[in-house]
N, C-alpha and C positions, 0 to 999 in steps of 0.2 A: 484863821489866816486870811490874808488879803485875797479878795476874790478877783481883783483886776490887776492887769500888768500892762505897763506902758509899751507901746509898739516900737519905740526907738532904742532905748537902753535896756528895757526889760525890768524897770523898777516896779516893784509891787506897791499897790496902794489900795485904799478902800476898806481899811480896818474900821470896825465899829469901836466905840469907846470901851476901854478896858478889855478888849478881845484878847484871848490867849494867842500867843504867837507874834504879837506886835514887836516885842523886843528882839527876837531872833530875826524876824523878817526885816526890821529896820536896820539891824547890824549888817545884813546881807546887802541891803540897798546902799548903805554908806561905804562899804568896802568896794562895791561896784563903782560908785561915783569917784572915790579916791583913786581907783585904778585907771579909769579911762578918760576923765576930764582933764584937759590940758595935757594930752598924751605925749610923752617923750619916752623913748626906749634906749637902752644902752646899745643894742645891736639887733640886726635881723639876720645875722650870718651864723649864729650859734644854733646847733641842732641838739646839743647836750647841755643840761643845766650846769651853771658854774659851780665849782666846788665850795666856794665860800661866799654865797650870796648874802646880801643885807636886806632886811625888811624894806620894802618899797622898790627894790630893783625890778625893772620891767624889760622884757625882750619880746620881739616878734619871733616866734619859733621858726627856724629854718626848715627846709624840706628834709625828709628822712630823719626825723628826730628819734632820740633814744632816751633811755632812763625814764625819769619822771615825766618827760615831755612826749613820750610815744603817743602817736595819734593826734597830736596837737599842732601840726604844721600850719603856719599862717596865723595862728591865734596869738593873742597877747598873754604871755606868762608873767604873772605878778607874784613876787615873794611877799606873802602876808602871814604874820604870826608863825614863822618858821616852817611854812608849807607853801606850795605853789597853787595859785588859783589861775584859771584860764578863762579868757573871754574871746568869743568869736567876733571879729570886727564886722561892722555893717557898712554898706556902701555910703561913701561920703565922709567917713572918719578920716581925720588927718593926724599925722604922727611925726614928731621930730626924731630922726634917727641920729643919735649922738655921735657914734663913731664914724658916720659918713658926712655929717654936717648938712643933711638935706631934710626937707619937709616932704613927706610922702602922703599920698591919698589912697584910700582903699576903694577899689572899684570891682566890678563883677569878675574881672580877670585876676584880681589880687592886688597887692600893694604896688603902686607906681614906682618908677625909678627915682622920682623925687627931684626937687629943685634945690640948688644950693642956696643957703641963707647966709 
C-alpha cells in the first residue's frame, strides 16, 4: 500500500510498480476527489439522512445527527455506491449550499454563513 499521504486532501501516493493494494487505494483516492472537488451540497440543515438519496448526493451534516450520520456533524456526507461516505472538511474548503444559494467557507469555527451568489 502507498506509504505516503498528501497533507491537504489525504490522497494516498507512493506505490511502487505492480504493488498490491494500488487498485483499492486508487479507488479510494478517486472517490475522495469526486466527493470534494468543486464541492456543492444540497443542504447543511439536515441531521438525518434522506430516505431516497441518489448516488452523488452531498450534504453537510447538521448538528445532533441521527441514523447513519450519528457522530458526523459538520462533515460532508456523500452517497456513493448505495452507502454513505464521510469527509471531514479542512480549513479553506469552499462549498456551494444549494438550498440557500450561498458560497460558504470552512474555517476553524466551522462553516461560514456564506455569501449569496
